[in-house]
C-alpha positions, 0 to 999 in steps of 0.5 A: 500500500502506498504511503499516501493511501495509508495516511487516510486509513491508518487502521490499514497500516501493517504493524511492525513488531519490536526489532523487526524491519518494515517492508518500507525500510527493508530496501534501505537496510539492504542498500546501505548494508546495515543488517549487521547493525540491526542484528547487533541491536537486537542481540546486544542492544548496541552496535557500530555503524561503519563508514557512516560519513566521510572522516572530513565531516567528523573534522568539521563536527569537531571544529563546531563542537569546540567552537560552541562549547562552554567550560564545565565544572565536572573535569575533576569528576569525569574529565569533561571540560566542555559542553555544547547543548542544543546543537541541532540547527547551530552548525551545518556539520551537526545537521549533516551528521544528524540526517546521514542516510545510515543514521536515519535508517537505523533511527527508523528501525529502532524508534519507528517512522516519524521519529523526532530529534530528542537531544543533541549535545557535544562534549569535550573530555580530557585525560582524567586527573581527578579523584575517584575512577573518573567513569560515568556510571551505568544507566539507561537513556530512557530512564524517565519512562515507566518500568518495565519499559515497553517491548518496542524501543523509545530512545536511540542514541548515536555517538559521533566520536570525532577523533574515533573512540578507544578504551584508553581514550574514554570510550562508551561501555555497555552491558550487552543484552541488558536491554532485554531486562527492560529496566534501568540498573538497580543499586544491587546490579551496580554493586555486583559489578566488580570492578567498576566500568573503568576497570580491567574487565571492560574490553574491546567489543566492536560488533562488525557492521561490514554489511556481510549479513543479509536479511535472512541472517537477521531473523529475530528470535526472542531471547531470555531476559536473563543476563549472561554477564554484567561485565561492561565492554568498551565500544571502539570506533574509527573516525567516520563510524557511529556507535549506537545504542537503544534506550534500555541498554545499560551503558556508561563511559570509561575515563580517558587515561591518555593525553589528548581530547575526546570530542563527541556528539551525542544525538538522541532520537525518540519515538514520535509519541514521547516528549522530546528531551529538548525542543527544536521546533523553533527552527521550523519558524526560521524560513531561511534555515529551513530552506537550506536544511538537509533532507530529513530535518523536517521529520526530525523537527516534527513538522508533519505531526499533529501535536500543538496544531489546534488553535482557538479557530481550528481543531487539530490538523487531521491529515497530520493526525492520520500520518502519525497514526500510520507512522506509529505502527512501525 
């Protein structure tokens, strides 16, 4: 069924089960060779998109984050010396990476069609020289949602590490398979982690996403909600790659133990019915900006959704409601 026809009859839209790929999205996953990422997200709750964009774009992104960052007071706790919030619409490199085809395809797989921009924040981490372990503790990104989390994912985080990401450089670490528990870690869970996420049990674990898997290799099979291990593992990426994890997986970050800088953009995408963390809708009123914005930006800003469309003179935009009702099934 064509999308235009589905807009008027959302009840006829084919529902897509959690961790499945819609018929509409499947050709893009094929073309972009993303089945390995799909499989890793299903199995582990995270993955690595290889060669998401040219390394030169990551250099531009780094320049933008450093230019827009302001000093923080957290360096003694975790080595983060600079932060740049609300980056969408403030630098062209941010907008370009936000709408890269591989990023948009994986965001749609995990958060459904018509997903929205949630949070775009840059950070700068230096070598940790403070007291303590310097690690960011384990947590789940959709922690403001009721527990148990729904079976379908609500939040997706993409980590653009501008210099690449290594364990010694302060990589993100995750507990593989923890997304299946559908809850954030408890104090008891965290107390069972020996050593902490910055310790020697955090090992290199970059899932392959070279495209060799096919749709047939990625049939989704329900898995046990029991964790085989609670040892966190580090995600390592090259410049041009993107680390990605869903909103239920437990993750944190390691301290940076080497000289230099880790510059990262954390870009969060959310399922259409959730309240976005940050409000970027003001960009829709900037006609000059929207005229040159990358393809896909209107979707991330929720331009075609029905929220807040009613006025004292006119009720909710029903065409946009129909679109959202159909998109919500994916």
